[in-house]
C-alpha positions as CSV (number, residue, x, y, z in Angstrom):
1,M,-45.2,175.3,206.5
2,T,-47.2,172.0,206.3
3,I,-47.2,171.6,210.1
4,Y,-48.6,175.1,210.6
5,N,-51.3,174.6,208.0
6,S,-52.3,171.8,210.3
7,I,-51.7,173.1,213.8
8,G,-52.4,176.7,213.0
9,Q,-56.1,176.5,212.9
10,Q,-56.6,177.9,216.5
11,Y,-53.1,179.3,216.9
12,S,-54.1,182.8,217.7
13,Q,-56.2,181.7,220.7
14,T,-53.3,180.5,222.8
15,R,-50.3,182.2,221.2
16,V,-51.2,185.7,222.5
17,P,-48.3,188.1,222.4
18,D,-46.9,188.9,225.8
19,I,-46.4,192.6,226.4
20,R,-43.2,192.0,228.3
21,I,-41.7,190.3,225.3
22,V,-43.0,193.1,223.0
23,N,-41.4,195.7,225.2
24,Q,-38.1,193.9,225.3
25,L,-38.1,193.6,221.5
26,I,-38.7,197.3,221.2
27,D,-35.9,198.1,223.7
28,L,-33.4,195.8,221.8
29,L,-34.4,197.2,218.4
30,N,-33.9,200.8,219.6
31,L,-35.7,202.3,216.7
32,A,-37.7,205.5,216.4
33,K,-41.5,205.2,216.0
34,G,-42.4,205.1,212.3
35,S,-39.5,202.8,211.5
36,V,-40.1,199.7,209.3
37,I,-39.7,196.3,210.9
38,A,-39.7,193.0,209.1
39,D,-41.3,190.1,211.2
40,I,-39.9,186.9,209.7
41,G,-42.1,183.8,210.3
42,A,-44.8,186.1,211.6
43,G,-47.4,183.3,212.2
44,T,-50.8,184.8,212.9
45,G,-49.2,188.3,213.2
46,G,-49.6,188.7,216.9
47,Y,-46.2,190.4,217.4
48,S,-46.5,192.3,214.1
49,L,-49.8,193.8,215.4
50,A,-48.3,194.5,218.8
51,L,-45.4,196.4,217.2
52,A,-47.8,198.3,214.9
53,N,-49.8,199.3,217.9
54,Q,-46.6,200.8,219.3
55,G,-46.2,203.0,216.3
56,F,-44.0,200.9,213.9
57,F,-44.7,199.9,210.3
58,V,-44.4,196.1,210.0
59,H,-43.7,193.8,207.0
60,A,-45.0,190.4,208.1
61,V,-43.5,187.5,206.2
62,E,-45.2,184.1,206.6
63,P,-45.5,181.1,204.3
64,S,-48.7,179.6,205.8
65,I,-51.9,181.1,204.5
66,V,-53.8,179.3,207.3
67,M,-51.8,181.4,209.8
68,Q,-52.1,184.6,207.8
69,K,-55.9,184.3,207.6
70,Q,-56.1,184.6,211.4
71,A,-54.3,187.9,211.5
72,V,-56.1,191.0,212.7
73,E,-55.9,193.7,210.1
74,H,-53.9,196.9,210.8
75,P,-53.1,199.7,208.5
76,Q,-49.4,199.6,209.5
77,V,-49.0,195.8,208.9
78,K,-48.4,194.6,205.4
79,W,-48.4,190.8,204.7
80,F,-46.0,188.9,202.4
81,T,-46.2,185.2,201.6
82,G,-42.7,183.8,201.6
83,Y,-39.9,181.9,203.3
84,A,-36.9,183.2,205.3
85,K,-34.5,181.7,202.8
86,N,-35.9,183.9,200.0
87,L,-37.5,186.9,201.5
88,P,-40.0,188.7,199.2
89,L,-38.6,192.1,200.2
90,P,-36.3,194.5,198.4
91,D,-32.6,195.2,199.4
92,K,-32.2,197.6,202.3
93,S,-35.9,198.1,202.7
94,V,-36.4,197.7,206.5
95,D,-34.9,199.4,209.6
96,G,-35.0,196.4,211.8
97,I,-35.9,192.7,211.9
98,V,-37.6,190.4,214.4
99,S,-38.2,186.7,214.3
100,I,-40.0,185.2,217.3
101,L,-39.5,181.5,218.1
102,A,-39.3,180.7,214.3
103,I,-35.7,180.1,213.3
104,H,-35.9,176.4,214.3
105,H,-38.4,175.9,211.5
106,F,-36.3,177.6,208.8
107,S,-35.1,175.0,206.3
108,H,-31.8,176.9,205.3
109,L,-30.5,179.0,208.2
110,E,-27.5,180.3,206.3
111,K,-29.6,181.6,203.5
112,A,-32.2,183.0,206.0
113,F,-29.5,185.1,207.8
114,Q,-28.0,186.2,204.5
115,E,-31.5,187.3,203.4
116,M,-32.0,189.2,206.7
117,Q,-28.7,191.1,206.1
118,R,-29.8,191.8,202.5
119,I,-33.1,193.5,203.4
120,I,-32.0,195.5,206.4
121,R,-30.4,199.0,206.2
122,D,-28.2,199.5,209.3
123,G,-30.5,198.6,212.1
124,T,-30.7,195.7,214.6
125,I,-31.8,192.1,214.1
126,V,-33.5,190.6,217.1
127,L,-34.3,186.8,217.2
128,L,-36.1,185.0,220.0
129,T,-34.8,181.5,220.1
130,F,-33.9,178.8,222.6
131,D,-31.3,176.2,223.5
132,I,-32.6,173.3,225.6
133,R,-29.1,172.6,226.7
134,L,-29.1,175.8,228.8
135,A,-32.3,174.8,230.6
136,Q,-32.8,173.2,233.9
137,K,-34.8,169.9,233.5
138,I,-38.1,170.9,235.1
139,W,-41.1,168.7,235.8
140,L,-42.5,169.3,232.2
141,Y,-39.8,167.0,230.8
142,D,-40.5,164.2,233.3
143,Y,-44.1,163.9,231.9
144,F,-43.3,164.9,228.3
145,P,-39.7,163.7,227.6
146,F,-40.3,164.0,223.9
147,L,-40.3,167.8,224.3
148,W,-36.7,167.6,225.6
149,E,-35.7,165.1,222.9
150,D,-37.3,167.2,220.1
151,A,-35.5,170.3,221.3
152,L,-32.1,168.6,221.2
153,R,-32.5,168.5,217.4
154,F,-32.1,172.2,217.2
155,L,-28.7,173.9,217.0
156,P,-26.9,174.9,220.2
157,L,-26.9,178.6,220.9
158,N,-23.2,179.1,220.1
159,E,-23.7,177.5,216.7
160,Q,-26.7,179.7,216.0
161,I,-24.6,182.7,216.9
162,N,-21.7,181.5,214.8
163,L,-24.0,181.1,211.8
164,I,-25.3,184.6,212.2
165,Q,-21.9,186.1,212.5
166,S,-20.5,184.3,209.5
167,N,-23.5,185.2,207.3
168,T,-24.0,188.8,208.4
169,Q,-20.6,190.0,209.6
170,R,-22.4,191.5,212.6
171,R,-21.6,191.6,216.3
172,V,-24.0,189.3,218.2
173,E,-25.2,189.4,221.8
174,A,-27.3,186.7,223.5
175,I,-29.7,187.9,226.3
176,P,-31.6,185.5,228.5
177,L,-35.4,185.7,228.5
178,L,-36.5,184.7,232.0
179,L,-40.0,183.3,231.7
180,P,-42.5,184.8,234.1
181,Y,-45.1,182.5,235.5
182,D,-48.0,184.2,233.8
183,L,-47.0,184.4,230.2
184,S,-49.9,185.0,227.7
185,D,-47.9,183.5,224.8
186,L,-48.3,179.8,225.5
187,F,-45.3,178.4,223.7
188,A,-43.7,175.1,224.8
189,A,-42.4,175.9,228.3
190,A,-44.7,178.9,229.1
191,G,-46.8,176.9,231.5
192,W,-43.9,175.9,233.7
193,R,-45.8,176.9,236.8
194,R,-49.3,176.1,235.4
195,P,-49.3,172.3,234.7
196,E,-53.1,172.3,234.1
197,L,-52.5,174.2,230.9
198,Y,-51.0,171.1,229.2
199,L,-54.3,169.2,229.8
200,K,-56.0,171.6,227.3
201,P,-56.0,170.3,223.7
202,E,-56.1,173.9,222.3
203,V,-52.9,174.7,224.2
204,R,-51.0,171.6,223.0
205,A,-52.3,172.3,219.4
206,G,-50.4,175.6,219.4
207,I,-47.1,173.9,220.3
208,S,-45.3,172.3,217.3
209,S,-43.5,169.7,219.5
210,F,-46.8,168.3,220.7
211,A,-48.3,168.3,217.3
212,L,-45.3,166.4,215.8
213,A,-45.2,163.8,218.6
214,N,-46.9,160.4,218.6
215,Q,-50.5,161.3,219.6
216,D,-51.1,158.1,221.5
217,L,-48.1,158.8,223.6
218,V,-49.2,162.4,224.2
219,E,-52.6,161.2,225.4
220,K,-51.0,158.7,227.7
221,K,-48.8,161.3,229.3
222,V,-51.6,163.8,229.5
223,K,-53.7,161.3,231.4
224,L,-50.8,160.6,233.8
225,L,-50.4,164.3,234.4
226,A,-54.2,164.7,235.0
227,A,-54.2,161.8,237.4
228,D,-51.2,163.2,239.4
229,L,-52.7,166.6,239.6
230,S,-56.0,165.2,240.8
231,S,-54.4,162.9,243.4
232,G,-52.0,165.5,244.7
233,E,-48.9,163.5,243.5
234,W,-47.8,166.4,241.3
235,T,-48.0,168.8,244.2
236,K,-46.1,166.5,246.5
237,K,-43.2,166.3,243.9
238,Y,-43.1,169.7,242.4
239,D,-45.0,172.3,244.4
240,N,-41.7,174.1,245.3
241,I,-41.8,175.6,241.8
242,H,-44.6,177.9,243.0
243,N,-42.0,179.8,245.0
244,L,-40.5,181.0,241.7
245,K,-41.7,184.1,239.9
246,E,-39.6,183.6,236.8
247,I,-37.2,180.9,235.5
248,D,-34.5,180.4,232.9
249,I,-35.5,177.5,230.6
250,G,-33.1,178.2,227.8
251,Y,-34.9,181.0,225.9
252,R,-32.6,183.7,224.5
253,F,-32.8,186.9,222.5
254,I,-30.1,187.0,219.9
255,C,-29.4,190.6,219.1
């Protein structure tokens, strides 16, 4: 939570829910309108709001008050302050669960998955996560190698799945999220075809790996990227990436 009390000040400006991710969540949840969904690690509530706008009732659980204060109010979104390992929701009180790029911040994954199983009735749990080991090493990691190194600290996908299965006794499926080139939710690799985005402090501020890195190193790498973009060096090396409309960089829905 501490990191998001720090980096979360302008989070909602750059972490705008992408409607394609919202639609995929709804497809995977496969719930009737009016169902109750828990959003665990809800942040500023962007995806909670998007789901509410599609006719669902949402219980948004988030430990950071800084993040919660940025949420747009909606009559079908109710906020709860709490952690995934001890969810402030009753047993069997929700029809479905989502958690969007949050489980790598959970301090006790086993307890978090047990808690998800406790609060859900018989619906689906959908987690958006990532495993950098499944990603191709694009230009981003040449300029910012700490993004790659930081992501290697997180559990491999198969270990995430094993933890879920052993703590929920559920059947689990992993579904790739191919990142389109024009994502509105600017998480770590979202700008894979838009290198200029990483020059913007507000974009980097919404990405925890940048916020946790040595800031002198970050500034040095940003200046290098800016210089290479200006001189045409970046285009000379990497312009073929503009031929791609979407890319697999290791992001997965676990359903």
